[in-house]
C-alpha positions in Angstrom: 38.0 1.7 -10.5 38.6 -1.1 -8.3 36.8 -3.2 -11.3 40.1 -2.4 -13.6 42.3 -4.5 -11.4 44.5 -7.5 -12.8 46.0 -10.1 -10.8 49.9 -9.9 -10.6 52.4 -12.3 -9.2 55.3 -10.2 -9.3 56.2 -6.5 -9.6 59.3 -4.5 -9.8 59.7 -3.7 -6.3 62.3 -5.5 -3.9 59.2 -7.0 -0.9 61.1 -8.5 1.9 60.0 -10.7 4.3 60.3 -10.5 7.7 62.3 -13.7 9.2 62.4 -14.7 12.5 65.8 -16.0 13.2 66.7 -18.0 16.3 70.4 -18.4 17.4 72.0 -19.9 20.0 74.7 -18.1 22.4 77.2 -19.9 24.3 78.2 -19.8 28.1 80.0 -16.7 29.4 80.3 -13.2 29.3 79.4 -11.9 25.8 81.6 -9.6 24.3 81.0 -5.8 23.9 78.7 -5.1 20.7 81.2 -2.4 19.6 84.3 -4.3 20.4 82.4 -7.0 17.8 81.9 -4.5 15.1 78.2 -5.1 15.1 76.1 -2.3 13.4 73.1 -2.2 15.4 74.1 -1.1 19.0 71.0 -0.7 21.6 70.4 2.8 22.8 68.4 3.7 26.0 64.1 3.3 25.7 62.2 6.0 25.1 59.5 6.9 27.1 58.6 10.5 26.8 60.8 13.4 26.1 60.7 17.1 26.3 57.5 19.0 24.3 58.2 20.3 21.0 56.5 22.4 18.4 55.9 20.7 15.4 56.1 23.3 12.0 55.4 26.3 14.0 52.4 24.8 15.5 51.7 24.3 19.3 53.5 21.4 21.4 52.2 19.4 24.0 51.3 21.0 27.8 53.5 20.4 30.5 57.2 20.1 30.9 57.5 16.2 30.1 55.4 14.4 27.5 55.0 11.0 28.8 53.8 7.8 26.1 51.5 5.5 27.5 51.4 3.0 25.5 52.8 3.0 22.1 52.3 0.5 19.5 53.8 1.2 16.2 56.6 3.1 14.6 58.2 4.7 11.6 61.3 6.9 11.2 62.8 9.2 8.2 65.5 11.1 8.3 65.7 12.6 12.1 62.2 12.3 12.3 61.0 9.2 13.9 57.0 8.9 14.4 55.1 6.9 17.0 51.7 5.7 17.3 50.5 5.5 20.8 47.5 3.4 21.8 46.4 5.1 24.8 46.5 8.8 23.9 44.8 8.1 20.1 47.8 10.2 18.9 50.5 10.5 16.8 54.0 11.8 18.2 56.5 13.1 16.0 59.7 12.9 17.8 63.1 15.3 16.5 66.0 13.2 17.4 68.4 16.1 17.0 66.5 18.2 19.6 65.0 15.2 21.7 61.5 16.5 21.9 58.3 15.1 21.3 55.2 17.0 19.3 51.7 15.7 18.3 51.4 15.4 15.0 47.6 14.3 14.4 45.1 12.7 16.3 43.5 9.2 15.5 40.9 7.0 16.5 41.1 4.1 19.0 41.2 1.6 16.4 43.6 3.1 13.6 47.3 3.0 13.9 48.2 -0.6 13.8 51.0 0.0 11.4 52.6 3.6 10.3 54.9 4.4 7.8 56.8 7.5 7.2 57.2 8.0 3.2 60.1 9.7 1.3 57.7 12.6 0.3 57.4 13.1 4.0 53.8 12.1 4.1 52.7 9.9 6.4 50.7 6.4 6.0 49.0 5.1 9.1 46.6 1.6 8.8 42.7 1.7 10.1 41.5 -2.1 9.9 38.4 -0.8 11.4 37.6 1.5 8.8 39.2 -1.0 6.0 41.5 2.3 4.4 45.0 3.6 4.9 44.7 6.9 6.4 47.3 9.4 4.9 49.0 12.6 6.5 50.8 15.4 4.9 54.0 16.4 6.2 52.7 18.8 8.8 50.0 16.5 10.2 47.5 17.8 7.9 45.1 14.8 6.7 45.0 13.9 3.0 42.6 11.3 1.3 42.2 7.9 2.6 43.6 4.8 0.4 40.7 2.7 -0.3 39.4 -0.4 -2.2 36.5 -1.7 -1.3 35.8 -5.7 -2.1 39.6 -5.7 -2.1 40.8 -4.2 0.8 39.2 -5.0 4.0 41.4 -5.1 6.8 45.0 -3.0 6.3 47.7 -4.5 8.4 50.4 -2.8 6.9 51.4 -0.3 4.5 54.9 0.6 2.8 55.7 3.3 -0.3 58.2 2.9 -2.8 61.5 4.8 -2.4 61.9 6.0 -5.9 58.6 5.4 -8.0 55.7 6.7 -5.5 54.0 3.6 -5.2 52.2 2.4 -2.1 51.8 -1.1 -0.9 48.9 -2.1 1.5 48.5 -5.7 3.0 45.3 -6.8 3.6 44.9 -9.5 6.6 41.7 -11.2 5.6 42.1 -11.8 2.1 46.2 -12.0 2.6 47.1 -10.1 -0.2 48.7 -6.7 -1.4 47.0 -4.1 -2.6 49.4 -1.5 -5.2 48.0 2.0 -5.5 49.6 5.4 -7.4 50.4 8.1 -5.2 47.0 9.4 -5.6 45.5 6.4 -4.0 44.3 5.3 -7.5 44.4 0.7 -7.1 46.5 -0.3 -9.5 46.8 -4.2 -9.0 46.5 -7.0 -6.7 49.8 -9.3 -5.8 48.0 -12.3 -4.1 51.2 -14.7 -3.2 50.6 -18.3 -3.8 52.7 -19.9 -1.4 52.2 -17.5 1.6 49.1 -18.1 4.0 49.1 -15.1 5.9 50.7 -11.9 5.7 51.3 -10.1 9.1 53.2 -7.1 7.5 55.4 -6.0 4.3 58.4 -3.4 3.9 59.9 -2.3 1.1 
């Protein structure tokens, strides 16, 4: 029950704030990133891919699936999940096969943020409905996560790697709701020194 919420200011999770780092570049030619030994190297952008099947299901029609308006992305192992607001659906991109398959359909307002969890399920925020949609590994919908009166505008979601808890950031109250893996609200984190929460990541 939501009435059993307890206000907590710290949890045993490593919630990482997203920081914007500003830097300056010197004039002249920049050395090759590979020569500098950087860990992150740029790859060609993804605009679409060959149609693929998802766990034996039907793939997209045609010889090439073209993305229209991708707005959110999350990766787990070899799979990359893409929210396309223009097509109102989630695609699963198989990095090994380089194919794109439809994972599930979405309402136009859903999909502000997406998170591929350790158990291979997928969480998707839906700010208009005030809940987080939950999908199984095969794209079938599971019971949604909600907390009436406490979760009004979910804008970001992440799942704990080991403990099974799910954290949802509310953009209206600027607080984080902690759920168990079954969608039961456990507690609220209300950071006192934070003016606004835009995103969370574990």
